Structure formats: structure tokens, C-alpha cells
DRENDRENSE-921126 format. One record per residue (C-alpha): residue number from 1; residue in three letters; x, y, z. Coordinates in pm, whole numbers, padded with zeros to 5 digits, always signed. Example, Ala and Ser with C-alpha at 12.3 -4.5 7.8 and 13.67 -1.06 7.14 Angstrom:
BEGIN
+-----+------+--------+--------+--------+
: pos : code :      X :      Y :      Z :
+-----+------+--------+--------+--------+
:   1 :  ALA : +01230 : -00450 : +00780 :
:   2 :  SER : +01367 : -00106 : +00714 :
+-----+------+--------+--------+--------+
END
This chain:
BEGIN
+-----+------+--------+--------+--------+
: pos : code :      X :      Y :      Z :
+-----+------+--------+--------+--------+
:   1 :  UNK : +00771 : -00009 : +02863 :
:   2 :  UNK : +00783 : +00253 : +02590 :
:   3 :  UNK : +00609 : +00206 : +02259 :
:   4 :  UNK : +00849 : +00100 : +01985 :
:   5 :  UNK : +00860 : +00270 : +01645 :
:   6 :  UNK : +00556 : +00165 : +01443 :
:   7 :  UNK : +00632 : -00006 : +01113 :
:   8 :  UNK : +00334 : -00001 : +00878 :
:   9 :  UNK : +00395 : -00357 : +00763 :
:  10 :  UNK : +00384 : -00495 : +01121 :
:  11 :  UNK : +00035 : -00371 : +01204 :
:  12 :  UNK : -00274 : -00507 : +01038 :
:  13 :  UNK : -00545 : -00264 : +00935 :
:  14 :  UNK : -00799 : -00481 : +01117 :
:  15 :  UNK : -00611 : -00441 : +01444 :
:  16 :  UNK : -00615 : -00063 : +01409 :
:  17 :  UNK : -00989 : -00070 : +01335 :
:  18 :  UNK : -01052 : -00282 : +01643 :
:  19 :  UNK : -00833 : -00054 : +01858 :
:  20 :  UNK : -01017 : +00258 : +01743 :
:  21 :  UNK : -01354 : +00093 : +01804 :
:  22 :  UNK : -01252 : -00020 : +02156 :
:  23 :  UNK : -01112 : +00323 : +02234 :
:  24 :  UNK : -01431 : +00500 : +02122 :
:  25 :  UNK : -01675 : +00255 : +02284 :
:  26 :  UNK : -01477 : +00205 : +02606 :
:  27 :  UNK : -01557 : -00166 : +02607 :
:  28 :  UNK : -01430 : -00486 : +02448 :
:  29 :  UNK : -01783 : -00628 : +02454 :
:  30 :  UNK : -01941 : -00321 : +02295 :
:  31 :  UNK : -01663 : -00307 : +02032 :
:  32 :  UNK : -01725 : -00672 : +01944 :
:  33 :  UNK : -02095 : -00594 : +01888 :
:  34 :  UNK : -02013 : -00294 : +01667 :
:  35 :  UNK : -01781 : -00488 : +01438 :
:  36 :  UNK : -01984 : -00813 : +01447 :
:  37 :  UNK : -01728 : -01041 : +01609 :
:  38 :  UNK : -01675 : -01204 : +01948 :
:  39 :  UNK : -01540 : -01037 : +02262 :
:  40 :  UNK : -01252 : -01290 : +02293 :
:  41 :  UNK : -01152 : -01214 : +01933 :
:  42 :  UNK : -01140 : -00840 : +02010 :
:  43 :  UNK : -00939 : -00904 : +02326 :
:  44 :  UNK : -00692 : -01124 : +02139 :
:  45 :  UNK : -00641 : -00865 : +01864 :
:  46 :  UNK : -00571 : -00592 : +02121 :
:  47 :  UNK : -00321 : -00818 : +02300 :
:  48 :  UNK : -00146 : -00888 : +01969 :
:  49 :  UNK : -00131 : -00517 : +01889 :
:  50 :  UNK : +00009 : -00438 : +02233 :
:  51 :  UNK : +00273 : -00705 : +02189 :
:  52 :  UNK : +00376 : -00567 : +01852 :
:  53 :  UNK : +00394 : -00211 : +01984 :
:  54 :  UNK : +00565 : -00316 : +02307 :
:  55 :  UNK : +00330 : -00122 : +02534 :
:  56 :  UNK : -00003 : -00154 : +02713 :
:  57 :  UNK : -00291 : +00026 : +02547 :
:  58 :  UNK : -00572 : -00043 : +02794 :
:  59 :  UNK : -00575 : -00101 : +03170 :
:  60 :  UNK : -00815 : -00382 : +03257 :
:  61 :  UNK : -01001 : -00271 : +03572 :
:  62 :  UNK : -01240 : -00555 : +03646 :
:  63 :  UNK : -01524 : -00524 : +03398 :
:  64 :  UNK : -01411 : -00185 : +03275 :
:  65 :  UNK : -01112 : -00067 : +03073 :
:  66 :  UNK : -00928 : +00262 : +03063 :
:  67 :  UNK : -00704 : +00377 : +02776 :
:  68 :  UNK : -00344 : +00440 : +02876 :
:  69 :  UNK : -00141 : +00746 : +02780 :
:  70 :  UNK : +00007 : +00539 : +02496 :
:  71 :  UNK : -00343 : +00467 : +02366 :
:  72 :  UNK : -00420 : +00840 : +02372 :
:  73 :  UNK : -00112 : +00899 : +02159 :
:  74 :  UNK : -00196 : +00615 : +01920 :
:  75 :  UNK : -00567 : +00693 : +01877 :
:  76 :  UNK : -00546 : +01006 : +01652 :
:  77 :  UNK : -00263 : +00849 : +01451 :
:  78 :  UNK : -00461 : +00529 : +01401 :
:  79 :  UNK : -00762 : +00731 : +01292 :
:  80 :  UNK : -00547 : +00921 : +01042 :
:  81 :  UNK : -00402 : +00596 : +00904 :
:  82 :  UNK : -00748 : +00443 : +00862 :
:  83 :  UNK : -00875 : +00761 : +00699 :
:  84 :  UNK : -00583 : +00756 : +00455 :
:  85 :  UNK : -00657 : +00393 : +00369 :
:  86 :  UNK : -01024 : +00479 : +00317 :
:  87 :  UNK : -00928 : +00768 : +00088 :
:  88 :  UNK : -00700 : +00541 : -00116 :
:  89 :  UNK : -00975 : +00280 : -00146 :
:  90 :  UNK : -01223 : +00547 : -00256 :
:  91 :  UNK : -00975 : +00685 : -00509 :
:  92 :  UNK : -00908 : +00341 : -00654 :
:  93 :  UNK : -01281 : +00270 : -00671 :
:  94 :  UNK : -01337 : +00600 : -00847 :
:  95 :  UNK : -01059 : +00513 : -01091 :
:  96 :  UNK : -01232 : +00182 : -01163 :
:  97 :  UNK : -01548 : +00373 : -01250 :
:  98 :  UNK : -01381 : +00664 : -01428 :
:  99 :  UNK : -01403 : +00691 : -01808 :
: 100 :  UNK : -01210 : +01005 : -01896 :
: 101 :  UNK : -00879 : +01118 : -02039 :
: 102 :  UNK : -00710 : +01036 : -02369 :
: 103 :  UNK : -00745 : +00700 : -02539 :
: 104 :  UNK : -00459 : +00618 : -02775 :
: 105 :  UNK : -00553 : +00345 : -03021 :
: 106 :  UNK : -00342 : +00204 : -03300 :
: 107 :  UNK : -00509 : +00089 : -03620 :
: 108 :  UNK : -00426 : -00028 : -03966 :
: 109 :  UNK : -00553 : +00183 : -04254 :
: 110 :  UNK : -00903 : +00046 : -04306 :
: 111 :  UNK : -01025 : +00035 : -03945 :
: 112 :  UNK : -00836 : +00354 : -03864 :
: 113 :  UNK : -00984 : +00556 : -04148 :
: 114 :  UNK : -01326 : +00399 : -04205 :
: 115 :  UNK : -01442 : +00221 : -03886 :
: 116 :  UNK : -01288 : +00378 : -03576 :
: 117 :  UNK : -01406 : +00738 : -03636 :
: 118 :  UNK : -01773 : +00636 : -03609 :
: 119 :  UNK : -01713 : +00417 : -03304 :
: 120 :  UNK : -01510 : +00694 : -03140 :
: 121 :  UNK : -01790 : +00945 : -03205 :
: 122 :  UNK : -02052 : +00718 : -03046 :
: 123 :  UNK : -01822 : +00638 : -02752 :
: 124 :  UNK : -01750 : +01005 : -02685 :
: 125 :  UNK : -02124 : +01080 : -02689 :
: 126 :  UNK : -02158 : +00839 : -02395 :
: 127 :  UNK : -01835 : +00953 : -02225 :
: 128 :  UNK : -01783 : +01325 : -02301 :
: 129 :  UNK : -01459 : +01349 : -02101 :
: 130 :  UNK : -01281 : +01109 : -02336 :
: 131 :  UNK : -01055 : +01227 : -02618 :
: 132 :  UNK : -00895 : +01009 : -02886 :
: 133 :  UNK : -00562 : +00974 : -03058 :
: 134 :  UNK : -00582 : +00726 : -03346 :
: 135 :  UNK : -00239 : +00622 : -03475 :
: 136 :  UNK : -00263 : +00474 : -03823 :
: 137 :  UNK : +00011 : +00238 : -03941 :
: 138 :  UNK : +00027 : -00094 : -04117 :
: 139 :  UNK : -00085 : -00403 : -03927 :
: 140 :  UNK : +00269 : -00523 : -03856 :
: 141 :  UNK : +00369 : -00190 : -03703 :
: 142 :  UNK : +00058 : -00177 : -03485 :
: 143 :  UNK : +00119 : -00531 : -03357 :
: 144 :  UNK : +00483 : -00444 : -03280 :
: 145 :  UNK : +00371 : -00132 : -03092 :
: 146 :  UNK : +00141 : -00342 : -02871 :
: 147 :  UNK : +00420 : -00595 : -02809 :
: 148 :  UNK : +00659 : -00313 : -02717 :
: 149 :  UNK : +00408 : -00153 : -02474 :
: 150 :  UNK : +00377 : +00158 : -02691 :
: 151 :  UNK : +00006 : +00088 : -02742 :
: 152 :  UNK : -00251 : -00077 : -02516 :
: 153 :  UNK : -00502 : -00153 : -02794 :
: 154 :  UNK : -00459 : -00202 : -03167 :
: 155 :  UNK : -00695 : -00291 : -03450 :
: 156 :  UNK : -00539 : -00479 : -03739 :
: 157 :  UNK : -00625 : -00665 : -04057 :
: 158 :  UNK : -00420 : -00974 : -03977 :
: 159 :  UNK : -00313 : -01178 : -03678 :
: 160 :  UNK : +00005 : -01360 : -03591 :
: 161 :  UNK : +00083 : -01661 : -03375 :
: 162 :  UNK : +00200 : -01525 : -03039 :
: 163 :  UNK : +00189 : -01643 : -02678 :
: 164 :  UNK : +00196 : -01281 : -02564 :
: 165 :  UNK : -00100 : -01136 : -02753 :
: 166 :  UNK : -00478 : -01161 : -02749 :
: 167 :  UNK : -00653 : -01133 : -03087 :
: 168 :  UNK : -01028 : -01074 : -03075 :
: 169 :  UNK : -01239 : -01098 : -03391 :
: 170 :  UNK : -01376 : -00756 : -03476 :
: 171 :  UNK : -01563 : -00631 : -03784 :
: 172 :  UNK : -01592 : -00858 : -04088 :
: 173 :  UNK : -01490 : -00725 : -04427 :
: 174 :  UNK : -01459 : -00854 : -04782 :
: 175 :  UNK : -01183 : -00792 : -05032 :
: 176 :  UNK : -01308 : -00713 : -05383 :
: 177 :  UNK : -01142 : -00655 : -05717 :
: 178 :  UNK : -01187 : -00285 : -05789 :
: 179 :  UNK : -01145 : -00134 : -06136 :
: 180 :  UNK : -01198 : +00209 : -06284 :
: 181 :  UNK : -01550 : +00302 : -06389 :
: 182 :  UNK : -01390 : +00434 : -06711 :
: 183 :  UNK : -01319 : +00091 : -06855 :
: 184 :  UNK : -01549 : -00172 : -06997 :
: 185 :  UNK : -01480 : -00508 : -06838 :
: 186 :  UNK : -01675 : -00826 : -06771 :
: 187 :  UNK : -01852 : -00853 : -06436 :
: 188 :  UNK : -01671 : -01181 : -06365 :
: 189 :  UNK : -01319 : -01285 : -06462 :
: 190 :  UNK : -01102 : -01593 : -06406 :
: 191 :  UNK : -00767 : -01611 : -06228 :
: 192 :  UNK : -00601 : -01653 : -06569 :
: 193 :  UNK : -00757 : -01325 : -06684 :
: 194 :  UNK : -00666 : -01152 : -06356 :
: 195 :  UNK : -00292 : -01212 : -06398 :
: 196 :  UNK : -00299 : -01035 : -06735 :
: 197 :  UNK : -00442 : -00710 : -06594 :
: 198 :  UNK : -00214 : -00424 : -06476 :
: 199 :  UNK : -00214 : -00472 : -06099 :
: 200 :  UNK : -00157 : -00234 : -05808 :
: 201 :  UNK : -00017 : -00372 : -05482 :
: 202 :  UNK : -00011 : -00238 : -05126 :
: 203 :  UNK : +00323 : -00230 : -04949 :
: 204 :  UNK : +00466 : -00517 : -04742 :
: 205 :  UNK : +00316 : -00517 : -04392 :
: 206 :  UNK : -00025 : -00406 : -04512 :
: 207 :  UNK : -00307 : -00621 : -04375 :
: 208 :  UNK : -00483 : -00604 : -04711 :
: 209 :  UNK : -00175 : -00735 : -04891 :
: 210 :  UNK : -00123 : -01014 : -04636 :
: 211 :  UNK : -00488 : -01121 : -04669 :
: 212 :  UNK : -00459 : -01113 : -05047 :
: 213 :  UNK : -00144 : -01328 : -05032 :
: 214 :  UNK : -00323 : -01580 : -04809 :
: 215 :  UNK : -00625 : -01597 : -05040 :
: 216 :  UNK : -00399 : -01627 : -05342 :
: 217 :  UNK : -00202 : -01910 : -05183 :
: 218 :  UNK : -00525 : -02100 : -05110 :
: 219 :  UNK : -00627 : -02061 : -05474 :
: 220 :  UNK : -00292 : -02140 : -05631 :
: 221 :  UNK : -00204 : -01779 : -05715 :
: 222 :  UNK : +00122 : -01618 : -05609 :
: 223 :  UNK : +00192 : -01244 : -05595 :
: 224 :  UNK : +00482 : -01291 : -05837 :
: 225 :  UNK : +00237 : -01409 : -06104 :
: 226 :  UNK : +00055 : -01073 : -06109 :
: 227 :  UNK : +00139 : -00807 : -06366 :
: 228 :  UNK : +00237 : -00553 : -06101 :
: 229 :  UNK : +00270 : -00198 : -06233 :
: 230 :  UNK : +00298 : -00013 : -05900 :
: 231 :  UNK : +00326 : -00061 : -05525 :
: 232 :  UNK : +00144 : +00209 : -05328 :
: 233 :  UNK : +00168 : +00292 : -04959 :
: 234 :  UNK : -00187 : +00397 : -04876 :
: 235 :  UNK : -00544 : +00299 : -04947 :
: 236 :  UNK : -00623 : +00654 : -05064 :
: 237 :  UNK : -00342 : +00638 : -05321 :
: 238 :  UNK : -00469 : +00302 : -05441 :
: 239 :  UNK : -00822 : +00432 : -05496 :
: 240 :  UNK : -00704 : +00739 : -05688 :
: 241 :  UNK : -00474 : +00529 : -05905 :
: 242 :  UNK : -00758 : +00289 : -05988 :
: 243 :  UNK : -00994 : +00577 : -06070 :
: 244 :  UNK : -00734 : +00708 : -06315 :
: 245 :  UNK : -00704 : +00357 : -06466 :
: 246 :  UNK : -00340 : +00304 : -06370 :
: 247 :  UNK : -00435 : -00051 : -06279 :
: 248 :  UNK : -00672 : -00271 : -06084 :
: 249 :  UNK : -00642 : -00399 : -05730 :
: 250 :  UNK : -00807 : -00599 : -05455 :
: 251 :  UNK : -00933 : -00362 : -05185 :
: 252 :  UNK : -01151 : -00363 : -04877 :
: 253 :  UNK : -01521 : -00330 : -04959 :
: 254 :  UNK : -01559 : -00102 : -04654 :
: 255 :  UNK : -01293 : +00134 : -04790 :
: 256 :  UNK : -01455 : +00174 : -05133 :
: 257 :  UNK : -01820 : +00166 : -05032 :
: 258 :  UNK : -01871 : +00533 : -05121 :
: 259 :  UNK : -01691 : +00501 : -05457 :
: 260 :  UNK : -01893 : +00193 : -05550 :
: 261 :  UNK : -02213 : +00369 : -05447 :
: 262 :  UNK : -02152 : +00676 : -05663 :
: 263 :  UNK : -02012 : +00486 : -05960 :
: 264 :  UNK : -01651 : +00605 : -05947 :
: 265 :  UNK : -01529 : +00246 : -05912 :
: 266 :  UNK : -01677 : -00085 : -06015 :
: 267 :  UNK : -01645 : -00428 : -05858 :
: 268 :  UNK : -01548 : -00738 : -06054 :
: 269 :  UNK : -01604 : -01092 : -05929 :
: 270 :  UNK : -01317 : -01341 : -05946 :
: 271 :  UNK : -01437 : -01690 : -06032 :
: 272 :  UNK : -01412 : -01933 : -05744 :
: 273 :  UNK : -01274 : -01681 : -05494 :
: 274 :  UNK : -01446 : -01555 : -05180 :
: 275 :  UNK : -01223 : -01301 : -05009 :
: 276 :  UNK : -01387 : -01250 : -04669 :
: 277 :  UNK : -01174 : -01159 : -04372 :
: 278 :  UNK : -01192 : -01023 : -04019 :
: 279 :  UNK : -01027 : -00731 : -03851 :
: 280 :  UNK : -00889 : -00801 : -03505 :
: 281 :  UNK : -00851 : -00612 : -03180 :
: 282 :  UNK : -00508 : -00690 : -03036 :
: 283 :  UNK : -00396 : -00649 : -02674 :
: 284 :  UNK : -00106 : -00774 : -02465 :
: 285 :  UNK : -00204 : -01071 : -02247 :
: 286 :  UNK : -00020 : -00968 : -01930 :
: 287 :  UNK : -00089 : -00593 : -01956 :
: 288 :  UNK : -00359 : -00454 : -01728 :
: 289 :  UNK : -00585 : -00203 : -01903 :
: 290 :  UNK : -00692 : +00117 : -01725 :
: 291 :  UNK : -01068 : +00142 : -01688 :
: 292 :  UNK : -01126 : +00374 : -01990 :
: 293 :  UNK : -00946 : +00124 : -02213 :
: 294 :  UNK : -01137 : -00168 : -02061 :
: 295 :  UNK : -01470 : +00003 : -02130 :
: 296 :  UNK : -01361 : +00093 : -02485 :
: 297 :  UNK : -01245 : -00265 : -02550 :
: 298 :  UNK : -01587 : -00392 : -02439 :
: 299 :  UNK : -01745 : -00147 : -02684 :
: 300 :  UNK : -01521 : -00267 : -02968 :
: 301 :  UNK : -01602 : -00631 : -02904 :
: 302 :  UNK : -01973 : -00556 : -02927 :
: 303 :  UNK : -01920 : -00420 : -03280 :
: 304 :  UNK : -01959 : -00710 : -03519 :
: 305 :  UNK : -02045 : -00528 : -03842 :
: 306 :  UNK : -01989 : -00188 : -03994 :
: 307 :  UNK : -02287 : +00018 : -04104 :
: 308 :  UNK : -02278 : +00365 : -04253 :
+-----+------+--------+--------+--------+
END
């Protein structure tokens, strides 16, 4: 009977390995010893393979066996198949261990401008073949990009309720009332005094604005009560406007650390308000991360505070 066409999905890899071992050793018993199984198990696997192929592979001559012409045809092909499988396994293993290529990370303004650059520098020192693209947008846009599969990892200043997303606590920050160093103001003010000051707001979608709204709600203060003189679309614009005394605003302590240190801005306490918050790493629950992203995520989750 002639061998039928071989369909990959009808032959188990184990059967091919056993066939190759029997062919090379010339014995079912010796093959069983080499692959640490029983002789009857080897014999049964060969019979199953012969049945699937529709041809005899070995002639049983008493206590010896001889490969048939069909076995001689199959042997180099089986070896090639097993070698291909081994190469694929090695390649996948190497991919699991590989940390190279470009990492694209989305981030809201504060982590993107003030936290990620240092982490990226340290990460690249450990993994020189990595390069980074950091896409800065507001928190809402970064979250949407993760949901839409445009980003694998995002870092944001707020989190939403979602069955599709993971939010991991990242670096802690504190929002502070920042005012120009040019003006003379008390070191502590009340909420009633705050609403009388010219106020600068970030745009809708900003994590800083959302956090400020949440803190205000908890303390009985609504955004509409503020004396808003301008809405600005970036943290850099906010800082420059405050320096020039256009107004005051509540900003991330991390983002104004340098300005506070050199005296270009001053911090004012608001009575009864503690404005601490966390940044979050966001990923999609059902999305598998390539190894470089997995390693970077592990690095991010080990970062619990930001130090200059």
C-alpha cells in the first residue's frame, strides 16, 4: 500500500520523534531507552503512525527490524520537520528573552514630561537596543488609545471604571496651589479666599483638572465657583502664565519642583485640603504584551516615587 499524502495536523510531533529514534537506533527497545519510555509504547506509536500514513515503515523480522523503502523516504522529511519545529521553539524562546526594538508609550503631560524621561534613560542603560517613542496627550486621549489598540501601555493622571482595562498605581504626586513669586500673599488661604483669586484652568480631559475637580467636589468647591481668567492647554503654558502673574492655579508638585526650588514660583497651602493623587499605568486586559513591553511594565511598577 502506498503512503498517503501527509497532513501536518494528522501526525503528532511525538510520533515523528519516536520514528526518527527507532530508525536511527534500529530497535524498538533501544529507542524506548533513549526517550525514557516503554518498548510497548514505542511499538504502539509506530503502529499508529503507520496506520495514519497507510504504509508499513518497519519490517518486523523476529527480534530485529528493518526500515522499509517508505521509511527511508520519510526519515529525512521527518528530520526536517522536527528541525523546523526546534527552530521555531528556539525563535519563540529568544523572543521571550529579547528586550530590543522601539517601545511606544503614551503618557499624560506630567509623567510624559517629568517622570518617563528618567525611567527611559535608566531602562535604556540596562537594555541598549531599546529606543523610545513617548506620545504625550491628555489622560482621556491616552486611555482611548489603549482601548483602541493604538497603544499597549499608557501612563495617566486619572482612572476610569472599565471592565477592559488594568490600572496599576504608579508614582504618587501632590497638587499644590502655585502663585507667582512676584506677589505677596499669605502662606495659607481658605477656600473662600481662593475663589476670589484670578484662576487658571487646564483644558477638559487633563488629569490635573479632573483630579482638581474631584478634590473640589469632596470639599464643596465647584469649578464654576472659581474666578477663571484663562484655560490653557499645557503645563508649560500654565507655569509661564503664573510666573507672569496672569493668575494662580493648582499644579503638580513634580512639574514645578524646579521652579519652587529656585524661587520662580511659590506654594500656598489651602486650609483643610490635601491634594495627593496617584498616576496610573494603564493596559488592556486581554492584550498580550511583547516581551520588551512586559519587562518595561515590570520596571514601571517598581517605581513608587519620583526622585530627581
